[in-house]
C-alpha positions in Angstrom: 0.0 0.0 0.0 1.3 3.5 -0.9 2.4 5.5 2.1 0.5 8.6 2.9 2.6 11.7 2.3 2.8 14.4 4.9 4.4 17.5 3.5 5.7 20.0 6.1 6.6 23.5 5.1 8.4 26.3 7.1 10.2 29.5 6.3 13.6 28.1 7.6 15.3 24.7 7.8 16.5 25.7 11.3 12.9 25.9 12.5 11.9 22.5 11.2 15.0 20.8 12.7 15.0 22.5 16.1 11.2 22.7 16.7 9.6 19.9 14.7 12.2 17.1 14.7 10.3 15.1 17.3 7.1 15.3 15.2 9.0 14.3 12.0 10.4 11.2 13.7 7.0 10.3 15.2 5.3 10.6 11.7 8.0 8.3 10.2 7.5 5.8 13.0 3.8 5.8 12.1 4.8 4.8 8.6 4.0 8.2 7.0 6.3 9.4 4.2 7.5 12.8 5.4 8.5 15.4 2.8 10.0 18.7 4.0 10.0 22.1 2.2 12.0 25.1 3.4 14.8 27.4 2.1 18.2 25.8 1.9 20.9 26.7 4.3 24.4 25.5 4.9 23.7 23.5 8.1 20.2 22.4 8.9 18.9 21.3 5.4 21.5 18.5 5.5 20.4 17.5 9.0 16.8 17.3 7.8 17.9 14.9 5.0 19.8 12.9 7.7 16.4 12.3 9.4 15.5 10.2 6.3 13.3 12.8 4.7 13.2 14.2 1.2 13.9 17.9 1.4 12.8 20.4 -1.3 14.2 23.9 -1.5 12.2 27.1 -2.0 13.3 30.7 -2.3 11.4 32.8 0.3 11.7 36.4 1.5 10.5 36.3 5.1 10.1 40.1 5.4 9.4 41.3 1.9 5.9 42.4 0.7 6.7 42.5 -3.0 3.6 40.9 -4.7 5.8 39.6 -7.6 8.0 37.8 -5.2 5.0 36.4 -3.4 3.4 35.2 -6.6 6.7 33.5 -7.5 6.5 31.7 -4.1 3.0 30.5 -4.9 4.3 29.2 -8.2 7.1 27.3 -6.4 4.6 25.8 -4.1 2.3 24.9 -7.1 5.2 23.1 -8.9 6.3 21.2 -5.7 2.8 20.2 -4.6 1.9 18.9 -8.1 5.1 16.9 -8.2 4.9 15.5 -4.6 1.1 14.9 -4.6 0.8 15.2 -0.8 -1.9 13.4 1.2 -1.8 16.4 3.6 0.0 19.7 4.1 1.2 20.8 7.5 2.1 24.5 7.3 4.2 26.5 9.7 5.1 30.3 9.7 3.5 33.1 7.9 4.3 32.8 4.2 4.0 29.0 4.0 0.7 29.3 5.8 -0.7 31.9 3.5 0.7 31.1 0.1 1.2 27.3 0.6 -2.3 27.3 2.0 -3.8 29.1 -1.0 -2.1 26.7 -3.4 -3.2 23.7 -1.3 -6.8 25.0 -1.7 -6.4 25.4 -5.4 -5.1 21.8 -5.7 -7.7 20.5 -3.2 -5.1 19.1 -0.7 -6.2 18.6 2.9 -4.3 21.2 5.0 -3.5 21.9 8.6 -2.3 25.5 9.4 -0.3 26.1 12.6 -0.1 29.6 14.2 2.8 29.7 16.7 2.5 33.5 17.3 1.0 36.6 15.9 3.3 38.9 13.9 3.2 42.6 13.3 0.2 42.2 10.9 -2.0 42.0 14.1 -0.3 45.0 15.8 -1.3 47.7 13.3 -3.9 48.5 10.7 -1.7 49.4 7.8 -2.9 48.5 4.3 -0.3 45.7 4.1 -1.6 44.3 7.4 -5.2 44.4 6.2 -4.2 42.5 3.1 -2.3 40.0 5.1 -5.2 39.3 7.4 -7.5 38.9 4.3 -5.0 36.4 2.9 -5.1 34.5 6.1 -8.9 34.3 5.9 -8.7 33.0 2.3 -6.0 30.5 3.0 -7.5 29.1 6.2 -11.0 28.8 4.9 -12.3 25.3 5.8 -8.9 24.1 7.2 -8.0 22.8 10.6 -6.0 25.6 12.4 -3.8 24.8 15.4 -2.9 27.6 17.9 -0.3 27.6 20.6 -2.2 29.8 23.0 -5.9 30.7 23.6 -5.4 34.5 23.1 -4.2 34.0 19.5 -7.1 31.7 18.7 -9.6 34.2 20.1 -8.0 37.0 18.1 -8.4 35.1 14.8 -12.1 34.3 15.7 -12.8 37.9 16.8 -11.5 39.2 13.4 -13.6 36.6 11.6 -10.6 35.0 10.0 -11.7 31.5 11.0 -14.7 29.8 12.7 -14.4 28.4 16.2 -15.0 24.9 15.0 -11.8 25.0 12.9 -9.6 25.8 15.9 -7.6 23.6 18.2 -5.1 24.5 20.9 -1.7 22.7 20.9 0.7 23.3 23.8 3.6 24.6 21.9 6.2 22.7 19.9 6.9 20.3 22.8 10.0 19.9 25.0 12.3 16.8 25.2 12.5 16.8 29.0 15.2 14.1 28.8 17.4 16.5 27.0 16.5 19.7 28.7 17.0 18.6 32.3 18.9 20.1 35.3 22.6 19.1 35.6 23.5 18.3 39.2 26.7 19.6 40.8 27.4 22.0 38.0 30.5 24.0 38.7 29.7 27.7 38.7 31.9 30.5 37.4 31.0 32.7 40.3 28.6 32.7 43.3 26.8 35.9 42.3 23.1 35.4 41.4 22.9 35.6 37.6 20.0 36.4 35.3 19.8 35.6 31.5 17.5 37.0 28.8 17.4 34.8 25.6 15.7 36.4 22.6 16.1 38.0 19.2 17.4 41.5 19.8 14.2 43.5 19.2 12.4 45.8 21.5 9.2 43.7 21.4 11.1 41.1 23.6 11.3 43.7 26.4 15.0 44.2 26.2 14.9 48.0 26.9 12.7 47.3 30.0 15.3 44.6 31.1 18.1 47.2 30.9 16.1 49.8 32.7 15.3 47.3 35.5 18.9 46.3 35.7 19.9 49.9 36.4 17.4 50.0 39.3 18.4 46.6 40.7 22.2 47.4 40.5 21.7 50.3 43.0 20.8 47.8 45.7 22.5 44.7 44.4 25.6 45.7 42.6 27.0 42.1 42.5 24.0 40.7 40.7 25.0 39.6 37.2 22.9 40.0 34.0 23.4 38.4 30.6 21.8 38.6 27.1 21.9 35.9 24.5 20.5 36.5 21.0 21.1 37.5 17.4 20.6 40.9 15.9 17.6 41.3 13.7 18.2 44.4 11.7 15.3 43.9 9.3 12.8 44.4 12.1 11.7 48.0 12.8 12.1 47.5 16.5 15.6 46.1 16.3 18.3 46.7 18.9 21.5 48.1 17.4 25.1 46.9 18.0 25.9 50.3 19.4 23.2 50.0 22.1 24.4 46.5 23.1 28.0 47.8 23.2 27.1 50.8 25.3 25.2 48.5 27.9 28.3 46.3 28.1 30.6 49.3 28.5 28.3 50.6 31.3 28.7 47.3 33.1 25.0 46.4 33.0 25.2 43.2 31.0 27.4 40.5 29.5 26.5 39.9 25.9 26.9 36.3 24.8 26.2 36.8 21.1 24.4 34.0 19.4 24.9 30.3 20.0 23.1 27.0 19.3 24.4 25.8 22.7 21.5 27.4 24.6 21.2 24.5 27.0 24.7 25.2 28.4 24.0 28.9 28.9 20.8 28.2 30.8 22.7 25.8 33.0 25.1 28.5 34.1 22.5 31.0 35.5 20.0 31.1 38.3 17.0 32.6 36.6 15.6 33.2 33.1 14.0 36.6 32.3 11.8 37.3 29.3 9.8 40.6 29.5 8.2 40.0 26.1 5.2 42.0 24.8 3.7 38.8 23.3 4.7 35.3 22.3 3.1 32.3 20.6 4.2 29.9 23.3 7.8 30.8 24.4 10.2 28.0 23.6 12.9 29.7 25.8 10.6 29.6 28.8 9.7 26.0 28.2 13.4 25.0 28.0 14.2 27.0 31.1 11.3 25.4 33.0 12.3 22.0 31.9 15.8 22.7 33.2 14.4 23.6 36.7 15.2 27.3 36.4 12.8 29.8 38.0 11.4 32.4 35.5 10.5 36.1 35.5 8.3 37.0 32.6 5.3 39.1 31.5 1.7 38.4 32.1 0.9 38.1 28.3 -0.1 35.5 25.8 2.6 32.9 25.2 4.3 33.6 28.5 1.7 33.3 31.2 0.9 29.7 30.1 4.3 28.6 31.3 4.6 30.5 34.6 2.2 30.5 37.5 2.9 33.6 39.6 4.7 32.9 42.9 4.8 29.2 42.0 7.6 28.6 39.4 8.4 32.2 38.9 7.0 35.8 38.8 4.7 37.4 36.3 4.9 41.2 35.7 3.0 43.6 33.5 4.5 44.2 30.0 6.4 47.4 29.3 6.9 48.0 33.0 10.6 48.2 34.0 9.8 49.1 37.7 7.7 46.0 38.2 10.3 44.0 36.5 13.0 45.4 38.8 10.8 44.5 41.9 10.4 40.9 40.6 14.2 40.6 40.0 14.9 41.9 43.6 12.3 39.4 45.0 14.2 36.6 43.2 17.5 37.8 44.6 16.0 37.9 48.1 14.8 34.3 47.9 16.9 31.7 49.5 18.7 29.3 47.2 16.4 26.5 48.5 13.3 28.5 47.6 14.7 29.2 44.1 15.4 25.5 43.7 11.9 24.6 44.7 10.5 27.1 42.2 12.7 25.5 39.5 11.5 22.0 40.4 7.9 23.0 40.3 8.5 24.6 36.9 10.0 21.3 35.6 7.0 19.4 36.8 4.7 21.8 35.0 6.6 21.4 31.8 6.6 17.6 32.1 2.9 17.5 32.8 1.7 20.0 30.2 4.3 20.6 27.5 6.3 17.4 27.2 7.1 16.6 23.5 5.2 13.3 23.6 2.1 15.1 24.7 2.4 17.7 21.9 3.3 15.1 19.2 0.3 12.9 20.1 -2.0 16.0 19.6 -0.5 16.6 16.2 -0.8 12.9 15.2 -4.5 13.0 16.3 -5.2 16.1 14.3 -3.4 14.7 11.2 -5.3 11.4 11.5 -8.6 13.1 11.9 -8.0 15.4 8.9 -7.0 12.5 6.6 -10.1 10.5 7.6 -12.4 13.5 6.9 -10.7 14.1 3.5 -11.1 10.4 2.7 -14.8 10.5 3.4 -15.2 13.7 1.4 -13.3 12.2 -1.5 -15.4 8.9 -1.5 -18.6 11.0 -1.8 
């Protein structure tokens, strides 16, 4: 019997490898043929092929709004989908969701769209954002749509982009808690309490508030240490500049770690993870930190509050509020090491019980199976 083909699309090979590897392996174990589509890079495209999958390359401009470029992307999807003849499309990230979804509709291919966070198209009412929202509505019409938090789902429903019966909540991309686990007896570089923010270097991640809070905290706790790990993102209108980072380092406020794939090791070296983000899909960084038994300070917003219960495995603060953030950091400093360790342990238990990769993968497998059954019934009619 011919294997059912699940074609998974994303805007980067890095995303598929780092966030969907467990799902890809589970699909292969269930005897699906998994075909991957993403832009080619020098590192992760080869790793995707090493998983035993066919990988097709597309050219995709993540930030561009040129209609000719986007029409070319649709043509690329059309050529690939007609060649592959997928049983089902599983689409991640904005442009594959929109343009891959439209082509899937033209070719009558069953499709699952996944929203892992709302971009800038939901933060303003510019004409380009209005067009993007309309394209979402066209692409998602009649499809199963998976969301990583309730707020995002309700926003799509409120704007009449989907119907409620199309929507399902999935608890993030899932965490391999056997990989992200606390390392006992780790030798520390120093005994000063250390905080770490991991994020792309854009203002929407709350980096400016983090710096303002550090200035406040340093007045009372000059020995507290603060770090930032993340890559520059100059194409984003709210990007943090190199000059800003360098000035904060020169001021003695932070240690900048640059960008690394070895995130696990950097989390191990600190006492607390801080993410004052304005909004997330479902923060992968917070899930990784929780799984490694690190207490967390984050904002009471969609995509963050799901991971942290206030005064249980960390502290929640209002977004864009550096004074409240400083108070939370000082509260964390004033806790005994034992109390911080208990917070971290409770956070790991929360991740294991709610966000473990096996839980998430099973929900995806269920959605895929259901979608294929419905399409088979529709086809037989």
